[in-house]
N, C-alpha and C positions, 0 to 999 in steps of 0.2 A: 140743813140749810136749804133753802128754797131757791131753785135755779129759775131764773127768769126765762120766759119764752123767747125773748130777743136774743139771749145768749145762745140758745140751742140753734136758732136759725143761723146765727153768725158762724158757729162751728161747722155746721153742715155745708155752708157755702165755701168755707176754707178747704174742707176735705175734697169737695168736687173740683176746686181749682187746682189742688195738689195733684190729683189724678191726671188732670188734663196736662199739667206742666211736665209730669214724669214721662208722658208719651211723646214729648217734643225732643228733637235732637238739639245739640248745642248750637247748630247753625240755624235752627228754626224748627218749627213744628211741621211734621209730615202731614200732607193733605191727603185725605182719602178720596177726594173727588178725582175723576178721570181728567187727564190733561186735555186742553182744548184741541180740536182737530186742526192739523196743519193745513193752512190754506193752499190751494192748488197753485203751482207756479205757472202763471199764464204765459211766461216768456219762452218756456221749453216746448218746442214743437212735438206733437204727438208722433210716436214711432208707428209708421203704417204697418199693418199686419203683413207678414211675409206671404208673398204670392207663390203658390206651389208651381214648380216648373211644368211647362206645357208638355204633355205626353205626345211624342211624335206619332203621327198616324202610322198604323201598322202597314208594313210593306206587303202588297198583295203577292201571293205566290206566283212565280214566273210560270208561264205556260209553255212547255217545251214545244218546239216546232215539230210538226208531224214528220216522222221518218219515212222517206220515200221507199217504196217497195224495192226489194233487192232485185236487181236485174239478172236474168239468166245468162251466165257467161256463154258466149258464142264460141263453139269449137271450130277453130280454123283448120281446114284440111291441109296437112303438110304436103307441099309439092314434091314430086319425085324428080330424080335426076335424069329420068328417061321418059320418052313418050310412051304413055301407058295405055293399056286396055284393061278392063276389069272383068274378072271372073266372079260371077254371082251365083251363090248356092241358096235357093229358096227353101230347100228341104231342111237344112240345118241352120240357116239364117246367118250367113257370113259372106264376106267378099275379100278378094285378094287382087292386087294390081301387079301387072308384070309388063315387061317391054313389049310393045306392039309388034316388034319384029320376031319375037319368039313364037315357036309352034307348040301345039299340044303334043304330048307323047303318051306312050303306052302306060296304062295304070297297073300298079302292082300292089297286092295285098289290100290294105285299108284305104288306099289313096282314092280321093274323089276328084282330084285335079293334079295334073303334072304337065309342066311346060319346060322347054329346053331351048337353048340358043340354037342348037341344031338337033332336031329330033332323031333319035336312034343312035346318036354318037355318045358312047360311054365317057368320052373325055370332055364332053360339052357341059357348060354350066347348066344347072337345072334347079327347079323349085317345085315341090309337091305340096299338096294339102291333104291331110288325112283326118278322119273322124273315128275315134275309138272310145270304148268305155272308159270312164274316168279311172286312171291308174292310181295306185297308192304311192308309187315312186315314179315321178315324171322322168327323171334322168335315165333310170333303168329302162323304162318303156321306150323312150326315144332311141336309146342305143340298140335295143333288140329290134326295133322297127327298121333302123338303118341297116343293121347287119342282115336282116331278112331281105331287104331290097337289094343289097350288094350280092347276096347269095343267088337271088333270082336272076341277076345279071351275070352269073358265072364269075363273080369276084369274091372268092372265099377268104375274106379277111375279117378281123375283129376290130371294131372301133374302140377308141379310148375316150372316156368321159373326162373332158378337161375342166368344165365348170358348170354349175347350176345355180341360178339365183332368181329371186322374185323380182318382177318388174310390172309394167302395165302395157296395155296396147297403146297405139299412137294417140288415142283420145285422152290419155293421161289419167284415166280413172278405172278402166276395166282391169282387174287383177290378171296377171299372166306369169308364166315361168319361161325363162330362156335357158337353153343349154348349148354348149359348144363341145363338139367332139372332133376327133382326128383319127387318122389311120394311115399306115404305110401300105401302099399298094405295089406289090412285086418289087419293093425296094427301089422303085423308079419314081413313084408319085406320092405326094403328101396330100391326102384327102382332108378337106376342111368341111365341116358340117355345122350349120347354125340352125337351131330349131326354136320356134316360139309357139307356146300353147296356152290356151285359156279354156276354162271349164264353162260349159253351158248345159245346165240341167245335169243329167247323169252322163253326159258326153264330154270329151275333151277334143277341141279342134286345134290342130297343129299345122304349122307351115314349116317346111324343111328345105333349106337351101344347101346345095352341094357344089363344090368346085375343086379342081386339082391345080388351079392356076394361082396367080400372084395376089397381092393385097387388093388391087382394084377389083378383081373378080370376087374376092371375099366380101368386100364392102357392098358389091352389087347384089349378091344373093342374100346377104343379110338385110339390105334395104327392102328387097322384094318380100322377104318373109315378114318383115315388120309392117307391111301394109295391111296385114290381117285386121279385119274389123268385123265385129258382130252386130247383128241387127236386132 
């Protein structure tokens, strides 16, 4: 049987339509074209770009105030309880103050100065200054020196070392050593000895006060010995 050309064309059109219809969903045919662009909403104000917080200016480093130069402390000379005169020794470089009314007395041993309330009186308050080679034991050296002085004065007794301690001279900075000694003299008197010494080079300079009287005299000979000053 001979198929007409028109029938073939008709069948082809129907097959194409069927393929197209099978690609459509029940609610309609899906479109492959991209959706139209959504128009811009002209009523919504544009959000401005966030402005970064301003960086505070860097604080310049503080400039410290200049430190004033340290002032040299002034050493105030301690006044004495007595009207004083000054013994000055240029050879060894030291001074000692003592009451103006006192008199110089005979030197014994290593003494370079000796003054007394009444010269030549063994019962009188007295203060001496001595310069010796630096001892290894200050207390022992002072005791031997005092014993030798007493023996030279025909007082053959031995002293007792009561105390030894480190201290300073009256300037508050020069190292020194002080010693206190005592002795019974003939069972009648109690000798009090105060000694203050400081080293200077290979030498030791010492002031020694002696009395057999009461507390006021002890305080006086101690005060005199403590006026020792080195130059």
